[in-house]
C-alpha positions in Angstrom: 51.9 -23.7 111.6 54.6 -24.7 114.0 56.5 -28.0 113.7 55.0 -29.3 117.0 51.4 -28.6 115.8 52.2 -30.5 112.6 53.7 -33.4 114.5 50.6 -33.6 116.7 48.3 -33.4 113.6 50.2 -36.3 112.0 49.8 -38.3 115.1 46.1 -37.6 115.4 45.0 -37.7 111.8 47.4 -40.3 110.4 47.7 -42.5 113.4 51.5 -42.3 113.6 53.3 -43.1 116.8 55.8 -40.7 118.4 58.9 -42.6 117.2 57.5 -42.9 113.7 56.9 -39.1 113.5 60.4 -38.4 114.8 61.9 -40.5 112.0 59.9 -39.0 109.1 61.9 -37.6 106.3 60.9 -35.1 103.6 60.9 -37.9 101.0 58.3 -39.8 103.1 55.7 -37.0 102.7 53.8 -36.4 99.5 51.5 -33.4 99.8 50.5 -33.8 96.1 49.2 -37.3 96.8 48.1 -36.5 100.4 50.0 -39.4 101.8 52.8 -40.2 104.3 54.9 -43.3 104.1 55.9 -44.6 107.5 59.2 -46.4 107.0 61.1 -46.1 110.3 60.6 -45.6 114.0 62.9 -44.4 116.8 62.8 -46.2 120.1 65.4 -45.9 122.8 67.7 -44.1 120.4 67.6 -47.0 118.0 66.1 -46.7 114.5 64.2 -49.7 113.3 61.1 -50.7 111.4 57.7 -49.5 112.7 56.0 -51.4 115.5 53.9 -53.2 112.9 57.0 -54.6 111.4 56.5 -53.2 107.9 56.3 -49.8 106.3 52.8 -48.4 105.6 51.2 -45.6 103.6 48.6 -43.4 105.4 46.4 -40.9 103.8 46.5 -37.3 105.1 43.3 -35.4 105.4 43.1 -32.5 102.9 43.0 -29.7 105.6 46.2 -31.1 107.2 47.9 -31.3 103.8 46.9 -27.8 102.9 48.2 -26.3 106.2 51.5 -28.2 105.8 52.0 -26.9 102.2 51.9 -23.3 103.5 55.2 -23.7 105.3 
């Protein structure tokens, strides 16, 4: 699966915003636990907290996690 398809899937299935997806790091994703921790967001070339003001953990649907683990 290409990186763009994975980014769109994270946006659709995890409810992550574009800036949050762009600031994801490997340590933010746990395929074993099927979760993503949103810690940062990028807006106007400035890294800050997410729009909600706090980090959050979102569950990843199993099919999305499985397809990501094949990379």
